[in-house]
Structure formats: structure tokens, C-alpha cells
C-alpha positions, 0 to 999 in steps of 0.5 A: 693886602691878603697878608694884612687881612690874614693878620687882622683876622688872627688878631680879631680871633685872639682878642675874641678868645681873650674876651670870651675867656675873661667873661667865663673866668668872671662867671666862675669867680662870682659864683665862688664868691657868692657861695662864700659870702654871707647875705649874697645869693645869685640864682643864675649867672652867664656871660654877657656877650656884648661887644665893648664890655666884659661882664656877666648877666645875673638873674635872681640876685638877693642882698642881705644888709644891716638895713634890710634885704634887696632882691633884683630880678636881674642885673648886669655887671661889666667893665670896659676893656679900656677901664678895667678897674671901673665896674658898672652895674645896670639895674632893672626897672623894679626891685623888691625892698624889705626894710623889716616891714615886709617886701615892697616894690621899688620902681627905678628909672634908668638906674645904674651904679658903679665903683672904681677900685685900687688893684694894688691896695687890696681892691679898696674902693676908689670911687662909688656912684649910684643914680636913678630917675623917678622912683616909686614905692608900691606904685606910689611916687617916692622921689623924682630922682637921686644921685650919690657919689663918693671919691677917695680923698688924700686923708683917707676919707671920701669926698661925697655929693648927694642929690635927692629930689622931691622925696614924698614922705607919705610914700614911706613905710613909716611916713613922717608928718613933714610939710611937703616933699623933701629935697637935699643937695649936699657936698662934704667929706665922710670918714669911715673906720676902715677902707671899703673893699670886697673883703669888708662887705659882710655885716661883721666887717662893713665899714662904719662912718666915724665923721662927717663934714658938710661943706655945703648942703641945702635942705627943702621941706615943701616951701621951707628951706635951710643951709647947713655947714659944719663937722661932727665926729663920733665920741667915745660912746658913739654919739655925734660931737661937733658944731653945725651952723643952720642958716634959714629964713624959716627957723620957727616953722623948721622947729615946728616940723621937727617937733611934728616928726618927733625929733624934738619935744614940743616944749623945747620948741616953745622955749627956743622959738621965743629966743631964735633971734637972740640965739642967732646973734650970740657969738660963735664958740671959740674956734668956729669960723662960719660965714655971716647969714644972708639978708633975711636969714638966721644963723643958728648954732647946733652944738653937739657935746657931752652926748647932747645937742643944743641950739645955743643955750637950749638943749634939744635932746640926745645927740645922734648915735653913729652906727656901731657894731 
């Protein structure tokens, strides 16, 4: 028994040494990486020293992205010894967000993020997730929660799922006159122009979307609702091209809301509004395969082609632009 206890003690000391050594190495590598990466700043770093986790604790983290600046007073990054290719990030209850209009306090609830990497493929991201409970902006309610997930698919795209609950448009820095809170549940596939990895996180190398397929999405604006299916890709000019089908019992109020938000001209609403039922009954473009609408719904085809987006025969305006360098 004494010999067994001795060997168990030796084993525990060896594992503890490996654990402490791994965290020390991680701190040194993160310091070097932050110093070499534009747009990343870390005030202080030290070992996490928590059983069951190998990680670091960071203070005063700043990230500059094309969308703005994010400052975290603290964060913890760690991996489990049983799953060393899956990184977890525990986020603080408040961050400072600057999207170009000045710093604003972003309140988070039980927020966390994570990513899985492919170590034999240049640490390309295999999976990514982020979630939070209720959010606030400058102390005002912003949303009841969100969750986003992405996982690498066989064709190099990413299967994505997004949930956003009760986003309050009046809390945004540039509020939109929407008829109530916005909620979204969506699943589909996202294609990028290059695989995301630690080597592609600078503004010059950041992967950009080139296509999106919506397998199922439900949008709610206050009491209004719609489902959207279809696929769009970027054309040679970066404009979206493809076909979407919008299913809704609230077609005219949805058009009115889009016009009020400045997304489409009011005169287009007057023209399209009088033709909604006829547009819904038009045959779909050749090759399109969408299910029939449910009782009480209209199925409205949105055609994106030639740099324009059309509701049946009615042109609504220019097609959206995919992000470009």
C-alpha cells in the first residue's frame, strides 16, 4: 500500500508539473501573438490555475475589427485536458462596444464563446459558438438573449444556426422604426472565401461570406411573422444573386415596415401592395423548388439578379452587397 501511495503521489506531481508548464507556455505564446497581431491588445495575462482546466486569465482585452472596437475588462480562455482542440472563452458581465458612434456599455448575462480547431489543417476552425442571456446597451434592455453556432460541413461551408430573442430596435445606436421587437430563428449554410484560422484574423485576411442558404428561418417583428427559404451567392460585382421565398400572412404590413425602415421606397409598396395575391400565384422561376404556402400565407418570390432585387415583376431596389475587401 505504501508503494502504491508513493507512485500515486509521483504521478500527481508529474501531472501537476505538466499542467503548470502548459499554462506558462500558453501565457508566453499569447503574449507573443497579441504583440504581433494588429488590432489585438491585452493588458495583463496570467495562468488560470483552476483544476480541470488549462488556460489563462486576461485583463484589459481590446479587439479592433472592421465592425468596430470591443473592450473586455477581463476574460478567461481555457481548454479541458480531455478536449484539447476545443477552446472555451468565459466573458465578463459587461463590455464596451464602439461601432463608430462612441463607446457604449454592453451588458451580458452568463456569456460564453468557444471554437474547435483542426490541428492537422493549420488550426482551421471546425466549429464556433457564442451565446448570452439577456443583454443591455447603455443600461437599456437590448435583447432577451442570443445564440449562434457554426460547424464545418463536407463542402467547406459551415452549417449555421442563429437564435435572437426580442431585440429592441429603439435601444440601438441607430434605431429603426420597426413595429415591435425583432426575433429570429434561422438554420442554413454559410460559405466563406477562405477557411477561418488563427492566421486569417486580421482585417486584411479576415474570411468574407460568398454565399448563404436558408434551410429554415422564422422572423418576427412585433405581431408580424414571416418564414424565409432560399439561397443567394455573390456575383462578380459582389451583389447578391439567387432566389428567396418569403412565406407570410402579413405581407402588406411587412412591406410597410420595410418602407418605414428605409429599406424600400414607399412608392414601390403602393405598387407591390396591390399585386401581392397575384404575385403569390405566379409560377416560380425554372428550377425553383419551394413548398406550397400554408393556409392563410402568401408565398412571395424575391429574385436577386443583375444587381437588383425584385418581388415578382416589381423591382424593389438594388441587391444587397456582400462584404468585400
